N, C-alpha and C positions, 0 to 999 in steps of 0.2 A: 809817353805813357812807357810801362815796363817798369824794371826795377832790380833791386838786388836783395840777395837774402845772405846771409851771415851765419851759419850753425854752430853754437857752443859746444865743443864737447868737455864733458867730465867737469861741468860747473857745479860749483856750491851753490844749490837754487835759494837757500835761506841768506846766505853770503850776497848772492846777486840783487834778492829782494831789499836786503838790509842797505844796500849800495844805492838803490834806484831810490830809497826813501829822502835821498840829498838831491833828487834830481827836480824837486818841483813840481808843478802841478802835471797830471796824467789824465787819460780817459781811460778807464778799467772797463773791458767788456768781458761779459761771462755770457754765453749763450745755451741753448740747448734747441731742439727743433722745434717748441713750442714758443720760447719766449728768449728775449733779449733783456739782459740788465747792463746800463751804462752808467759808472760810479765816476764823478769828477773828484780829485781830489790827490792827497801826496800818500805814499806809502808808509809813512810814518807810523809805527806802532806798530810793525812786524814782529812775530817772535814763532817759536818753533816750540812745540809740546805735544807728544805723544803720537808722533806720525803727521801732524796737520802743520800747515803754515798759514799762519794766520796774522792778520792785521786789522788791528780795532782801532780806529780814532774817531774824531766828533762828526764824520763824513759818512763813514760806513764800516760795516762789519763784513770781512772775507777770510773764508774758510777752505783752503786748499787741501786735501789729501797728498802728502809729498810723495808717497810711493807710486800713483799715478802717474806722476810727470816723468816725461822720458825724455824729451829734447827741447832746447831752448833755440828759438831762431830771433834774429834781427832783422826785422825788414824795413827797407826804403823804397817806398815808390815814388817815381819823379813825378812831378806836378805837369799837367798839362799847362797851356796857354790860359791863363788865368786861373788856375788852380795851383793852391799851396802842394808842395811836396809832403807825405805822410812818412813818419817813422814810429816803428813799434818793437816793442820786444815781446814776444809769443811764446808761450809756455804749452806744449803739445803733449798728448796721452801717447800711449802705447801703438795706438791704431794711426797716429799723425793727426789726431783731430784736435782742435784748439780748446784748450781748456781756460786758459786766461790771456786776454791781449791787451797790452798795455801803452796806449799812444801817448807820442811826446805832445803837450800842448803849447809849448814853449821853445819849439825847435824852430828859431830863424838863423841864416848865417852868422856864425860868430858868438851865437847864444851859448852860456854856461852848458843848457840841457842837450843841445845837440854835440858839445865838445866832450863831454862824458859817453853818449850813444858811438861816437865816433871812436873815441877811446876801447870801447868794448869789440869793434870789429877790428881791432889793430891786437889784441891777444894773441898769445901763442897757440893756444888750444879752440883756433876758429878754422872753418872751412867756409871757404866764398862759395857760393852758388850761381 
């Protein structure tokens, strides 16, 4: 039980999403008090225009107002017995609410997806929590 979180400070949101486009399959979660949307796919097709970060591909269309995003956290929840660990990149608004969560679906020990996630935690502009 438990886990680790890493805050990415001063991160280029568009650059991060572009980087994540090469990570393989993700589960993207967008929610509000009345609904939850989960999308499976990659972040291929990301672009930035007129203050919006947009992902358009064969699986889904996602539009996020860039200036509403304030923080990015990397979360690693340790797995309990019989439960796999969970890894996610979460984009938060000014009140600390999650706007978008991207869960890694191919993150096993030594996998390219997990290696890319772990590389982010070692950047100079991170704060471990």
